[in-house]
All heavy atoms as an XYZ file, in Angstrom:
956
protein
N       6.449     18.848     26.166
C       5.372     18.222     25.399
C       5.931     17.051     24.613
O       7.039     17.100     24.134
C       4.743     19.232     24.454
C       3.613     18.667     23.625
C       2.678     19.723     23.131
O       2.227     20.587     23.887
N       2.371     19.695     21.861
N       5.133     16.021     24.476
C       5.533     14.823     23.750
C       5.381     15.050     22.250
O       4.422     15.673     21.793
C       4.664     13.634     24.200
C       4.871     12.441     23.295
C       4.982     13.264     25.634
N       6.330     14.565     21.483
C       6.216     14.532     20.029
C       5.986     13.086     19.601
O       6.594     12.164     20.151
C       7.492     15.062     19.366
C       7.720     16.555     19.545
C       8.326     16.897     20.875
O       9.221     16.220     21.357
N       7.821     17.966     21.499
N       5.122     12.907     18.621
C       4.731     11.576     18.179
C       5.099     11.357     16.720
O       4.868     12.233     15.883
C       3.222     11.378     18.355
C       2.668     11.594     19.770
C       1.146     11.531     19.756
C       3.238     10.566     20.725
N       5.633     10.175     16.424
C       5.979      9.818     15.049
C       5.476      8.411     14.773
O       5.805      7.478     15.523
C       7.499      9.881     14.810
C       7.821      9.476     13.372
C       8.041     11.277     15.097
N       4.709      8.264     13.710
C       4.153      6.967     13.355
C       5.061      6.229     12.379
O       5.709      6.845     11.521
C       2.767      7.118     12.700
C       1.737      7.808     13.556
C       1.681      9.306     13.320
O       2.673      9.867     12.790
O       0.661      9.935     13.660
N       5.058      4.908     12.489
C       5.811      4.035     11.586
C       4.950      2.837     11.220
O       4.013      2.492     11.941
C       7.084      3.523     12.287
C       8.041      4.585     12.713
C       7.991      5.111     14.012
C       9.006      5.080     11.834
C       8.879      6.087     14.414
C       9.893      6.066     12.236
C       9.819      6.564     13.525
O      10.699      7.548     13.923
N       5.308      2.212     10.102
C       4.717      0.924      9.796
C       3.645      0.917      8.745
O       3.120     -0.156      8.406
N       3.296      2.051      8.217
C       2.311      2.064      7.159
C       2.858      1.455      5.884
O       4.054      1.199      5.761
N       1.972      1.222      4.931
C       2.409      0.671      3.668
C       1.264      0.050      2.911
O       0.095      0.296      3.209
N       1.630     -0.772      1.943
C       0.658     -1.460      1.089
C       0.523     -2.896      1.560
O       1.525     -3.596      1.720
C       1.130     -1.417     -0.363
C       0.254     -2.129     -1.399
C      -1.099     -1.443     -1.504
C       0.960     -2.141     -2.746
N      -0.706     -3.323      1.771
C      -0.960     -4.678      2.233
C      -2.194     -5.214      1.534
O      -3.111     -4.450      1.201
C      -1.123     -4.707      3.774
C      -2.306     -3.883      4.203
C      -1.210     -6.124      4.285
N      -2.228     -6.519      1.318
C      -3.375     -7.132      0.656
C      -4.526     -7.318      1.637
O      -4.321     -7.498      2.843
C      -2.982     -8.469      0.068
C      -2.167     -8.360     -1.216
C      -2.071     -9.672     -1.958
O      -1.985    -10.725     -1.329
N      -2.074     -9.614     -3.274
N      -5.707     -7.277      1.113
C      -6.886     -7.525      1.933
C      -6.760     -8.898      2.595
O      -6.321     -9.862      1.971
C      -8.143     -7.453      1.076
N      -7.138     -8.930      3.850
C      -7.008    -10.149      4.628
C      -5.702    -10.250      5.382
O      -5.552    -11.115      6.254
N      -4.776     -9.400      5.057
C      -3.470     -9.420      5.702
C      -3.461     -8.645      7.008
O      -4.508     -8.210      7.515
N      -2.266     -8.475      7.551
C      -2.096     -7.806      8.839
C      -1.084     -6.676      8.713
O      -0.233     -6.680      7.818
C      -1.623     -8.801      9.906
O      -2.560     -9.820     10.110
N      -1.177     -5.754      9.659
C      -0.257     -4.625      9.674
C      -0.034     -4.215     11.123
O      -0.955     -4.263     11.945
C      -0.838     -3.452      8.881
C       0.147     -2.404      8.359
C       1.116     -3.039      7.367
C      -0.608     -1.267      7.702
N       1.175     -3.816     11.402
C       1.523     -3.361     12.739
C       2.024     -1.930     12.648
O       3.062     -1.656     12.037
C       2.600     -4.264     13.320
C       3.084     -3.934     14.714
C       4.175     -4.924     15.099
N       4.844     -4.608     16.332
C       4.511     -5.111     17.507
N       3.494     -5.955     17.609
N       5.191     -4.781     18.588
N       1.268     -1.026     13.228
C       1.651      0.377     13.258
C       2.273      0.716     14.607
O       1.768      0.281     15.638
C       0.443      1.271     13.013
C      -0.306      1.072     11.692
C      -1.480      2.032     11.616
C       0.616      1.275     10.512
N       3.344      1.473     14.550
C       4.011      1.910     15.772
C       3.975      3.427     15.865
O       3.988      4.120     14.851
C       5.473      1.453     15.782
O       5.588      0.056     15.691
N       3.957      3.895     17.080
C       4.029      5.331     17.330
C       5.079      5.544     18.409
O       4.917      5.075     19.535
C       2.677      5.858     17.775
S       2.672      7.607     18.242
N       6.138      6.214     18.038
C       7.226      6.471     18.972
C       7.122      7.894     19.490
O       6.835      8.825     18.727
C       8.565      6.258     18.279
N       7.374      8.047     20.771
C       7.246      9.355     21.407
C       8.596      9.849     21.898
O       9.443      9.068     22.339
C       6.268      9.281     22.568
N       8.772     11.127     21.849
C       9.961     11.753     22.412
C       9.518     13.000     23.152
O       8.441     13.538     22.913
C      10.953     12.125     21.314
O      10.373     13.048     20.418
N      10.345     13.444     24.044
C       9.999     14.629     24.795
C       9.679     14.292     26.232
O      10.354     13.483     26.847
N       8.620     14.861     26.740
C       8.282     14.686     28.138
C       7.738     13.281     28.401
O       7.558     12.494     27.503
C       7.287     15.764     28.560
C       7.866     17.166     28.401
C       6.927     18.233     28.884
N       6.726     18.190     30.313
C       5.958     19.041     30.980
N       5.311     19.981     30.317
N       5.817     18.959     32.269
N       7.484     12.961     29.640
C       7.187     11.616     30.078
C       6.021     11.001     29.318
O       4.889     11.467     29.396
C       6.884     11.600     31.575
O       7.937     12.244     32.261
C       6.748     10.178     32.072
N       6.331      9.939     28.607
C       5.345      9.253     27.768
C       4.186      8.718     28.589
O       3.027      8.784     28.174
C       6.062      8.121     27.028
C       5.189      7.294     26.155
C       4.724      7.797     24.954
C       4.844      6.000     26.524
C       3.935      7.028     24.122
C       4.043      5.230     25.706
C       3.588      5.734     24.495
N       4.476      8.200     29.759
C       3.449      7.572     30.579
C       2.436      8.574     31.131
O       1.430      8.171     31.717
C       4.091      6.795     31.724
O       4.864      7.663     32.539
N       2.677      9.861     30.955
C       1.717     10.877     31.390
C       0.583     11.078     30.399
O      -0.330     11.862     30.667
C       2.425     12.220     31.589
C       3.243     12.264     32.862
O       3.128     11.380     33.711
N       4.087     13.267     32.986
N       0.638     10.370     29.271
C      -0.333     10.583     28.210
C      -1.111      9.309     27.889
O      -0.534      8.226     27.765
C       0.365     11.067     26.939
C       0.971     12.435     27.061
C       2.233     12.595     27.630
C       0.287     13.560     26.635
C       2.792     13.859     27.752
C       0.849     14.823     26.750
C       2.091     14.962     27.321
O       2.636     16.208     27.451
N      -2.408      9.500     27.728
C      -3.212      8.464     27.089
C      -3.012      8.617     25.586
O      -2.778      9.722     25.086
C      -4.682      8.638     27.452
N      -3.080      7.512     24.855
C      -2.806      7.538     23.429
C      -3.978      6.996     22.632
O      -4.705      6.099     23.095
C      -1.563      6.697     23.110
C      -0.182      7.291     23.328
C       0.006      8.533     22.495
C       0.096      7.565     24.796
N      -4.110      7.486     21.446
C      -5.151      7.004     20.562
C      -4.654      6.894     19.139
O      -3.643      7.492     18.769
N      -5.375      6.099     18.358
C      -5.155      6.016     16.911
C      -6.424      6.470     16.208
O      -7.537      6.056     16.579
C      -4.825      4.587     16.484
C      -3.439      4.134     16.813
C      -3.046      3.431     17.910
C      -2.260      4.349     16.032
N      -1.698      3.198     17.864
C      -1.193      3.737     16.721
C      -2.000      4.969     14.812
C       0.125      3.750     16.239
C      -0.696      4.986     14.331
C       0.345      4.381     15.041
N      -6.243      7.296     15.213
C      -7.331      7.751     14.373
C      -6.926      7.510     12.923
O      -5.751      7.315     12.616
C      -7.599      9.245     14.597
C      -8.187      9.554     15.940
C      -7.390      9.621     17.073
C      -9.545      9.795     16.088
C      -7.921      9.897     18.318
C     -10.096     10.074     17.325
C      -9.280     10.127     18.440
N      -7.898      7.563     12.043
C      -7.583      7.425     10.622
C      -8.492      8.346      9.813
O      -9.583      8.715     10.251
C      -7.747      5.978     10.167
C      -9.166      5.445     10.178
C      -9.173      3.958      9.861
N     -10.528      3.434      9.769
C     -10.805      2.143      9.610
N      -9.817      1.251      9.524
N     -12.067      1.741      9.518
N      -7.992      8.701      8.648
C      -8.771      9.569      7.774
C      -8.561      9.143      6.336
O      -7.424      9.136      5.842
C      -8.378     11.037      7.963
C      -9.286     11.999      7.239
C      -9.121     13.428      7.711
O      -8.122     13.806      8.317
N     -10.132     14.253      7.468
N      -9.643      8.782      5.702
C      -9.633      8.422      4.290
C      -9.982      9.663      3.476
O     -10.617     10.592      3.979
C     -10.632      7.304      4.027
N      -9.607      9.683      2.212
C      -9.899     10.856      1.367
C     -11.382     11.166      1.325
O     -12.213     10.273      1.114
C      -9.384     10.420     -0.005
C      -8.321      9.418      0.289
C      -8.794      8.681      1.513
N     -11.717     12.412      1.576
C     -13.101     12.845      1.506
C     -13.945     12.474      2.709
O     -15.146     12.728      2.726
N     -13.306     11.876      3.719
C     -14.056     11.453      4.911
C     -13.524     12.159      6.149
O     -12.408     12.658      6.180
C     -13.961      9.937      5.090
C     -14.625      9.150      3.971
C     -14.652      7.672      4.289
C     -15.375      6.889      3.208
N     -15.422      5.428      3.535
N     -14.331     12.158      7.198
C     -13.908     12.752      8.457
C     -12.930     11.818      9.171
O     -12.885     10.613      8.923
C     -15.135     13.010      9.345
C     -16.055     14.080      8.793
C     -17.154     14.438      9.782
O     -17.239     13.798     10.842
O     -17.919     15.371      9.488
N     -12.186     12.410     10.085
C     -11.258     11.610     10.881
C     -12.052     10.672     11.775
O     -13.013     11.074     12.429
C     -10.365     12.531     11.717
C      -9.180     11.834     12.345
C      -8.101     12.820     12.737
N      -7.497     13.475     11.569
C      -6.409     14.224     11.636
N      -5.793     14.410     12.807
N      -5.928     14.797     10.549
N     -11.629      9.425     11.814
C     -12.383      8.364     12.489
C     -11.566      7.774     13.627
O     -10.366      7.481     13.470
C     -12.732      7.266     11.478
C     -13.436      6.062     12.060
C     -13.572      4.924     11.061
O     -12.912      4.967     10.012
O     -14.319      3.972     11.348
N     -12.213      7.566     14.752
C     -11.559      6.938     15.892
C     -11.307      5.460     15.600
O     -12.189      4.750     15.110
C     -12.436      7.073     17.135
C     -11.973      6.244     18.292
C     -10.843      6.600     19.010
C     -12.672      5.102     18.667
C     -10.411      5.832     20.076
C     -12.254      4.331     19.738
C     -11.109      4.695     20.439
N     -10.108      4.998     15.932
C      -9.738      3.603     15.728
C      -9.570      2.887     17.066
O     -10.195      1.852     17.307
C      -8.435      3.489     14.905
C      -8.017      2.022     14.776
C      -8.612      4.115     13.533
N      -8.728      3.419     17.933
C      -8.463      2.759     19.218
C      -7.822      3.744     20.176
O      -7.238      4.747     19.755
C      -7.546      1.551     19.014
N      -7.938      3.449     21.470
C      -7.315      4.284     22.488
C      -6.866      3.409     23.650
O      -7.422      2.331     23.889
C      -8.270      5.367     22.983
N      -5.865      3.902     24.365
C      -5.329      3.162     25.501
C      -4.993      4.148     26.607
O      -4.509      5.248     26.346
C      -4.095      2.335     25.067
C      -3.639      1.387     26.176
C      -2.955      3.232     24.586
C      -2.659      0.329     25.693
N      -5.263      3.754     27.828
C      -5.028      4.622     28.980
C      -3.533      4.744     29.275
O      -2.706      4.051     28.681
C      -5.758      4.069     30.197
O      -5.241      2.768     30.521
N      -3.214      5.592     30.220
C      -1.819      5.836     30.581
C      -1.097      4.554     30.986
O       0.028      4.301     30.591
C      -1.755      6.811     31.736
C      -2.152      8.217     31.414
C      -2.043      9.055     32.671
N      -2.147     10.467     32.434
C      -1.845     11.391     33.342
N      -1.428     11.026     34.535
N      -1.979     12.666     33.058
N      -1.780      3.753     31.778
C      -1.155      2.534     32.285
C      -1.250      1.380     31.312
O      -0.534      0.389     31.444
C      -1.807      2.132     33.610
O      -3.171      1.795     33.373
N      -2.169      1.499     30.360
C      -2.416      0.402     29.437
C      -3.504     -0.547     29.910
O      -3.835     -1.501     29.219
N      -4.059     -0.264     31.086
C      -5.082     -1.161     31.649
C      -6.416     -1.071     30.912
O      -7.200     -2.023     30.932
C      -5.300     -0.830     33.129
C      -4.114     -1.257     33.986
O      -3.274     -2.029     33.479
O      -4.038     -0.812     35.142
N      -6.690      0.077     30.320
C      -7.972      0.258     29.635
C      -7.744      0.510     28.158
O      -6.886      1.315     27.786
C      -8.730      1.443     30.234
O      -9.019      1.207     31.600
N      -8.501     -0.193     27.336
C      -8.420     -0.010     25.888
C      -9.828      0.120     25.317
O     -10.793     -0.429     25.875
C      -7.702     -1.187     25.206
O      -8.381     -2.403     25.526
C      -6.254     -1.285     25.658
N      -9.920      0.835     24.212
C     -11.190      1.078     23.557
C     -10.983      0.979     22.046
O      -9.906      1.333     21.543
C     -11.716      2.465     23.904
C     -11.833      2.706     25.387
C     -10.762      3.235     26.107
C     -12.997      2.396     26.081
C     -10.848      3.442     27.477
C     -13.093      2.611     27.449
C     -12.013      3.128     28.132
O     -12.105      3.326     29.491
N     -12.022      0.552     21.353
C     -11.911      0.354     19.912
C     -13.133      0.914     19.190
O     -14.253      0.857     19.705
C     -11.779     -1.135     19.589
C     -10.526     -1.741     20.163
C     -10.526     -2.340     21.414
C      -9.332     -1.687     19.460
C      -9.370     -2.878     21.960
C      -8.162     -2.227     19.987
C      -8.194     -2.813     21.226
O      -7.043     -3.336     21.760
N     -12.880      1.398     17.991
C     -13.974      1.806     17.143
C     -14.687      0.578     16.592
O     -14.080     -0.490     16.437
N     -15.940      0.745     16.279
C     -16.741     -0.383     15.798
C     -16.162     -1.010     14.541
O     -16.268     -2.223     14.337
C     -18.180      0.064     15.545
C     -18.928      0.363     16.832
O     -18.490     -0.097     17.902
O     -19.952      1.070     16.760
N     -15.558     -0.190     13.700
C     -15.070     -0.682     12.419
C     -13.848     -1.596     12.552
O     -13.543     -2.345     11.626
C     -14.741      0.494     11.496
O     -13.748      1.308     12.082
N     -13.156     -1.550     13.682
C     -11.948     -2.369     13.844
C     -12.048     -3.324     15.029
O     -11.153     -4.154     15.237
C     -10.692     -1.493     14.010
C     -10.540     -0.551     12.820
C     -10.723     -0.718     15.319
N     -13.109     -3.225     15.780
C     -13.261     -4.051     16.975
C     -13.232     -5.528     16.616
O     -13.867     -5.965     15.656
C     -14.569     -3.688     17.674
C     -14.696     -4.218     19.089
C     -15.981     -3.701     19.725
C     -15.953     -2.191     19.879
N     -17.172     -1.685     20.563
N     -12.469     -6.278     17.382
C     -12.373     -7.710     17.159
C     -11.246     -8.126     16.231
O     -10.911     -9.306     16.148
N     -10.651     -7.189     15.535
C      -9.553     -7.528     14.640
C      -8.352     -6.601     14.818
O      -7.437     -6.633     14.014
C     -10.044     -7.547     13.189
C     -10.660     -6.261     12.714
C     -11.308     -6.434     11.334
N     -11.802     -5.166     10.841
C     -11.106     -4.369     10.059
N      -9.885     -4.737      9.659
N     -11.598     -3.215      9.638
N      -8.403     -5.789     15.872
C      -7.293     -4.882     16.138
C      -6.964     -4.916     17.620
O      -7.838     -5.160     18.456
C      -7.645     -3.449     15.723
O      -7.876     -3.371     14.329
N      -5.695     -4.644     17.912
C      -5.251     -4.585     19.303
C      -4.326     -3.396     19.476
O      -3.374     -3.230     18.706
C      -4.496     -5.856     19.694
O      -5.334     -6.993     19.496
C      -4.069     -5.803     21.158
N      -4.601     -2.591     20.486
C      -3.716     -1.483     20.833
C      -2.963     -1.854     22.102
O      -3.541     -2.433     23.031
C      -4.499     -0.156     21.000
C      -3.531      1.011     21.186
C      -5.518     -0.248     22.121
C      -4.224      2.376     21.162
N      -1.697     -1.529     22.140
C      -0.886     -1.809     23.320
C       0.174     -0.720     23.446
O       0.414      0.035     22.504
C      -0.219     -3.185     23.212
O       0.622     -3.244     22.073
N       0.800     -0.655     24.601
C       1.839      0.347     24.799
C       2.951     -0.227     25.660
O       2.727     -1.122     26.481
C       1.277      1.618     25.426
C       0.761      1.470     26.835
C       0.060      2.753     27.296
N       0.971      3.883     27.386
C       0.572      5.157     27.437
N      -0.720      5.444     27.399
N       1.453      6.139     27.533
N       4.125      0.316     25.454
C       5.283     -0.027     26.261
C       5.855      1.289     26.774
O       6.549      2.001     26.043
C       6.314     -0.778     25.420
C       7.495     -1.277     26.227
O       7.773     -0.699     27.297
O       8.160     -2.213     25.793
N       5.541      1.613     28.007
C       5.961      2.905     28.551
C       7.483      2.991     28.708
O       8.058      4.071     28.617
C       5.274      3.166     29.886
C       3.818      3.556     29.701
O       3.393      3.947     28.616
N       3.034      3.433     30.765
N       8.123      1.875     28.900
C       9.582      1.879     29.025
C      10.248      2.256     27.699
O      11.319      2.857     27.677
C      10.075      0.517     29.487
N       9.587      1.909     26.592
C      10.119      2.215     25.259
C       9.422      3.402     24.608
O       9.710      3.732     23.458
C       9.990      0.981     24.357
C      10.804     -0.209     24.823
C      10.657     -1.380     23.868
C      11.501     -2.571     24.309
N      11.349     -3.731     23.387
N       8.481      4.020     25.340
C       7.744      5.180     24.826
C       7.123      4.890     23.469
O       7.256      5.673     22.513
C       8.678      6.399     24.735
O       9.138      6.754     26.012
N       6.443      3.758     23.395
C       5.876      3.314     22.127
C       4.463      2.804     22.319
O       4.163      2.155     23.323
C       6.738      2.184     21.524
O       8.074      2.661     21.339
C       6.180      1.724     20.190
N       3.619      3.094     21.354
C       2.279      2.521     21.322
C       2.136      1.790     19.984
O       2.601      2.267     18.954
C       1.182      3.592     21.511
C       1.240      4.647     20.428
C      -0.191      2.945     21.557
N       1.503      0.632     20.041
C       1.387     -0.244     18.885
C      -0.078     -0.447     18.537
O      -0.924     -0.610     19.431
C       2.016     -1.619     19.171
C       3.493     -1.475     19.569
C       1.849     -2.551     17.984
C       4.373     -0.988     18.464
N      -0.370     -0.463     17.244
C      -1.693     -0.857     16.765
C      -1.497     -2.033     15.820
O      -0.919     -1.879     14.748
C      -2.393      0.290     16.047
C      -3.778     -0.059     15.495
C      -4.760     -0.281     16.653
C      -4.295      1.049     14.579
N      -1.959     -3.190     16.254
C      -1.919     -4.390     15.427
C      -3.274     -4.555     14.761
O      -4.300     -4.616     15.454
C      -1.595     -5.612     16.292
C      -1.614     -6.929     15.535
C      -0.462     -7.081     14.568
O       0.664     -6.701     14.878
N      -0.735     -7.632     13.395
N      -3.283     -4.617     13.455
C      -4.531     -4.749     12.720
C      -4.487     -6.026     11.888
O      -3.525     -6.269     11.156
C      -4.748     -3.543     11.812
C      -4.883     -2.243     12.578
S      -5.247     -0.854     11.481
C      -6.880     -1.317     10.903
N      -5.517     -6.825     12.002
C      -5.610     -8.097     11.275
C      -6.844     -8.085     10.374
O      -7.708     -7.207     10.492
C      -5.701     -9.247     12.275
C      -4.529     -9.279     13.230
O      -3.374     -9.084     12.837
N      -4.804     -9.509     14.504
N      -6.889     -9.063      9.486
C      -8.038     -9.213      8.580
C      -8.378     -7.890      7.913
O      -9.533     -7.443      7.917
C      -9.254     -9.740      9.352
O      -8.949    -10.970      9.976
N      -7.368     -7.263      7.356
C      -7.552     -5.931      6.787
C      -8.524     -5.941      5.620
O      -8.579     -6.895      4.829
C      -6.209     -5.368      6.356
C      -5.310     -4.917      7.509
C      -3.881     -4.714      7.048
C      -5.851     -3.643      8.136
N      -9.285     -4.856      5.524
C     -10.275     -4.689      4.487
C      -9.919     -3.485      3.630
O      -9.149     -2.614      4.046
C     -11.650     -4.474      5.120
C     -12.063     -5.532      6.113
C     -13.377     -5.158      6.779
C     -13.792     -6.183      7.821
N     -15.069     -5.809      8.483
N     -10.518     -3.421      2.450
C     -10.271     -2.278      1.582
C     -10.626     -0.967      2.295
O      -9.946      0.057      2.116
C     -11.074     -2.405      0.299
C     -10.736     -3.613     -0.598
C     -11.623     -3.613     -1.832
C      -9.274     -3.613     -0.985
N     -11.666     -0.999      3.121
C     -12.125      0.191      3.836
C     -11.149      0.661      4.908
O     -11.329      1.741      5.467
C     -13.490     -0.063      4.478
C     -14.607     -0.111      3.454
O     -14.354      0.296      2.297
O     -15.724     -0.543      3.800
N     -10.147     -0.139      5.204
C      -9.140      0.273      6.176
C      -8.110      1.216      5.559
O      -7.260      1.757      6.276
C      -8.423     -0.947      6.749
C      -9.329     -1.801      7.622
O     -10.149     -1.230      8.360
O      -9.215     -3.039      7.548
N      -8.178      1.410      4.270
C      -7.259      2.324      3.597
C      -7.477      3.746      4.103
O      -8.594      4.272      4.037
C      -7.467      2.271      2.078
O      -7.116      0.966      1.608
C      -6.613      3.317      1.382
N      -6.415      4.349      4.609
C      -6.508      5.690      5.192
C      -5.126      6.118      5.654
O      -4.194      5.309      5.701
C      -7.478      5.703      6.367
N      -5.032      7.377      6.025
C      -3.861      7.854      6.768
C      -4.163      7.630      8.242
O      -5.215      8.046      8.738
C      -3.578      9.327      6.487
C      -2.399      9.801      7.340
C      -3.278      9.543      5.007
N      -3.251      6.980      8.921
C      -3.420      6.662     10.338
C      -2.576      7.613     11.177
O      -1.388      7.813     10.922
C      -3.017      5.219     10.603
C      -4.068      4.236     10.150
C      -4.291      4.006      8.799
C      -4.860      3.558     11.074
C      -5.276      3.141      8.375
C      -5.843      2.672     10.659
C      -6.043      2.470      9.306
O      -7.019      1.602      8.890
N      -3.219      8.167     12.200
C      -2.576      9.139     13.073
C      -2.532      8.633     14.505
O      -3.511      8.074     15.010
C      -3.339     10.462     13.062
C      -3.394     11.155     11.736
C      -4.432     10.906     10.851
C      -2.410     12.068     11.357
C      -4.492     11.546      9.621
C      -2.467     12.714     10.142
C      -3.504     12.450      9.277
O      -3.559     13.090      8.070
N      -1.422      8.879     15.134
C      -1.274      8.642     16.568
C      -1.548      9.971     17.273
O      -1.143     11.035     16.789
C       0.143      8.156     16.844
S       0.546      7.878     18.567
N      -2.241      9.918     18.400
C      -2.588     11.148     19.102
C      -2.494     10.947     20.608
O      -2.653      9.824     21.107
C      -4.002     11.579     18.725
N      -2.255     12.037     21.324
C      -2.099     11.953     22.770
C      -2.934     12.979     23.511
O      -3.243     14.057     22.989
N      -3.324     12.635     24.735
C      -4.053     13.529     25.633
C      -3.692     13.147     27.048
O      -3.237     12.022     27.301
C      -5.567     13.427     25.417
C      -6.107     12.031     25.562
C      -7.584     11.933     25.198
N      -8.448     12.518     26.203
C      -9.785     12.536     26.096
N     -10.372     12.035     25.034
N     -10.515     13.078     27.057
N      -3.917     14.046     27.993
C      -3.507     13.778     29.365
C      -4.355     12.697     30.020
O      -3.842     11.800     30.680
C      -3.557     15.060     30.192
C      -2.357     15.933     30.007
C      -2.475     17.207     29.476
C      -1.086     15.485     30.353
C      -1.361     18.015     29.301
C       0.035     16.284     30.180
C      -0.113     17.548     29.656
N      -5.671     12.798     29.886
C      -6.552     11.844     30.554
C      -7.502     11.227     29.560
O      -7.993     11.898     28.668
C      -7.361     12.547     31.654
C      -6.534     13.042     32.771
C      -6.167     14.326     33.029
C      -5.954     12.261     33.828
N      -5.395     14.398     34.162
C      -5.245     13.139     34.672
C      -5.949     10.883     34.123
C      -4.554     12.705     35.797
C      -5.259     10.455     35.248
C      -4.566     11.365     36.057
N      -7.763      9.944     29.729
C      -8.720      9.248     28.879
C     -10.051      9.211     29.604
O     -10.172      8.599     30.666
C      -8.213      7.833     28.590
C      -8.721      7.187     27.314
C      -8.394      8.027     26.101
C      -8.118      5.798     27.172
N     -11.039      9.897     29.050
C     -12.353      9.966     29.668
C     -13.377      9.278     28.762
O     -13.020      8.604     27.800
C     -12.721     11.429     29.906
N     -14.636      9.496     29.086
C     -15.689      8.837     28.326
C     -15.743      9.305     26.872
O     -16.369      8.667     26.036
C     -17.041      9.070     29.004
O     -17.283     10.459     29.124
N     -15.093     10.427     26.589
C     -15.030     10.921     25.205
C     -13.739     10.496     24.525
O     -13.166     11.240     23.731
C     -15.181     12.441     25.188
C     -14.102     13.146     25.985
O     -13.295     12.456     26.646
O     -14.062     14.389     25.960
N     -13.274      9.307     24.802
C     -12.004      8.800     24.277
C     -11.989      8.781     22.747
O     -10.937      8.749     22.136
C     -11.734      7.378     24.795
C     -12.855      6.414     24.511
C     -12.961      5.776     23.285
C     -13.817      6.156     25.473
C     -13.992      4.907     23.023
C     -14.856      5.285     25.225
C     -14.941      4.658     23.983
O     -15.962      3.800     23.730
N     -13.151      8.780     22.130
C     -13.280      8.682     20.680
C     -13.235     10.046     19.981
O     -13.229     10.112     18.751
C     -14.618      8.029     20.332
C     -15.777      8.723     21.001
C     -16.366      9.839     20.418
C     -16.244      8.298     22.241
C     -17.398     10.498     21.046
C     -17.282      8.953     22.880
C     -17.862     10.059     22.271
O     -18.877     10.711     22.912
N     -13.215     11.119     20.759
C     -13.313     12.474     20.202
C     -11.939     13.008     19.820
O     -11.098     13.276     20.690
C     -13.977     13.412     21.200
N     -11.715     13.172     18.529
C     -10.423     13.662     18.067
C     -10.084     15.030     18.639
O      -8.917     15.329     18.924
C     -10.407     13.704     16.545
N     -11.080     15.865     18.815
C     -10.852     17.222     19.304
C     -10.295     17.251     20.725
O      -9.747     18.268     21.155
C     -12.150     18.012     19.248
N     -10.410     16.177     21.449
C      -9.908     16.115     22.834
C      -8.445     15.716     22.909
O      -7.868     15.708     23.981
C     -10.760     15.133     23.619
C     -12.235     15.526     23.694
C     -12.422     16.762     24.517
N     -12.133     16.513     25.915
C     -11.967     17.463     26.834
N     -12.039     18.729     26.481
N     -11.734     17.147     28.081
N      -7.859     15.377     21.792
C      -6.442     15.016     21.755
C      -5.635     16.245     21.348
O      -5.940     16.885     20.336
C      -6.202     13.865     20.787
C      -6.772     12.555     21.265
C      -8.143     12.302     21.220
C      -5.949     11.558     21.784
C      -8.683     11.111     21.684
C      -6.465     10.353     22.230
C      -7.833     10.141     22.184
O      -8.359      8.951     22.639
N      -4.621     16.548     22.116
C      -3.882     17.790     21.898
C      -2.582     17.598     21.132
O      -1.998     18.573     20.664
C      -3.574     18.436     23.253
O      -2.849     17.529     24.081
N      -2.148     16.362     21.029
C      -0.873     16.099     20.364
C      -1.116     15.094     19.247
O      -1.785     14.078     19.462
C       0.157     15.528     21.353
C       0.345     16.481     22.529
C       1.490     15.273     20.658
C       1.112     15.880     23.674
N      -0.524     15.379     18.073
C      -0.738     14.531     16.907
C       0.572     14.247     16.196
O       1.450     15.115     16.112
C      -1.710     15.199     15.933
C      -3.096     15.267     16.458
C      -3.609     16.211     17.305
C      -4.152     14.339     16.208
N      -4.920     15.924     17.590
C      -5.281     14.786     16.926
C      -4.268     13.184     15.443
C      -6.502     14.106     16.910
C      -5.472     12.507     15.424
C      -6.584     12.970     16.152
N       0.670     13.039     15.655
C       1.767     12.732     14.776
C       1.450     13.199     13.360
O       0.376     13.748     13.097
N       2.384     12.952     12.450
C       2.217     13.436     11.083
C       1.400     12.480     10.226
O       0.968     12.842      9.135
C       3.600     13.643     10.437
C       4.240     12.398      9.839
C       4.728     11.405     10.887
O       4.779     11.705     12.069
N       5.090     10.203     10.442
N       1.179     11.273     10.713
C       0.373     10.302      9.988
C       1.198      9.357      9.143
O       2.303      9.692      8.707
N       0.654      8.175      8.910
C       1.291      7.192      8.044
C       0.217      6.551      7.169
O      -0.863      6.227      7.648
C       2.059      6.129      8.860
O       2.764      5.259      7.979
C       1.140      5.305      9.752
N       0.516      6.406      5.899
C      -0.463      5.897      4.937
C      -0.545      4.384      5.008
O       0.473      3.693      4.957
C      -0.086      6.322      3.522
C      -0.989      5.778      2.432
C      -2.370      6.403      2.449
O      -2.507      7.618      2.550
N      -3.408      5.575      2.343
N      -1.775      3.892      5.078
C      -2.046      2.463      4.976
C      -2.952      2.260      3.771
O      -4.024      2.873      3.687
C      -2.723      1.913      6.248
C      -3.182      0.480      6.027
C      -1.773      2.003      7.431
N      -2.522      1.417      2.852
C      -3.309      1.127      1.663
C      -3.549     -0.377      1.583
O      -2.594     -1.155      1.584
C      -2.596      1.599      0.385
O      -2.346      3.006      0.481
C      -3.456      1.331     -0.841
N      -4.811     -0.743      1.546
C      -5.187     -2.147      1.457
C      -5.652     -2.421      0.028
O      -6.561     -1.745     -0.469
C      -6.284     -2.503      2.463
C      -6.618     -3.987      2.382
C      -5.842     -2.131      3.876
N      -5.043     -3.384     -0.605
C      -5.367     -3.700     -1.995
C      -6.093     -5.033     -2.093
O      -5.952     -5.905     -1.231
C      -4.088     -3.746     -2.825
O      -3.260     -4.802     -2.380
N      -6.839     -5.195     -3.151
C      -7.602     -6.436     -3.347
C      -6.771     -7.487     -4.056
O      -5.696     -7.222     -4.555
C      -8.854     -6.134     -4.170
O      -8.490     -5.565     -5.406
């Protein structure tokens, strides 16, 4: 089974950019579709972005669409979430997650079987 560890969280000003990384170890990284989710205090976990095994297909949540990019490097067992034009509402713990196949329910957290420990992103005014 793949283990996931997120990096790159921190404090950033509104309007700025942030690059989150998720490094995988264990079994073959390319066997997993990957997703990013986030959870703010008192709120449910929210889908941010997902990418297929090959990287050919990507999906984004409405709240980040147009200002975020998900990518992966299977040779380095890494998935990246680049976020631009950050808003105060982007403040949350961001989680990397994995599943075997990316289907039409790519946004459903319950369909992901592997999770990282999360990394805090705080956007300040």
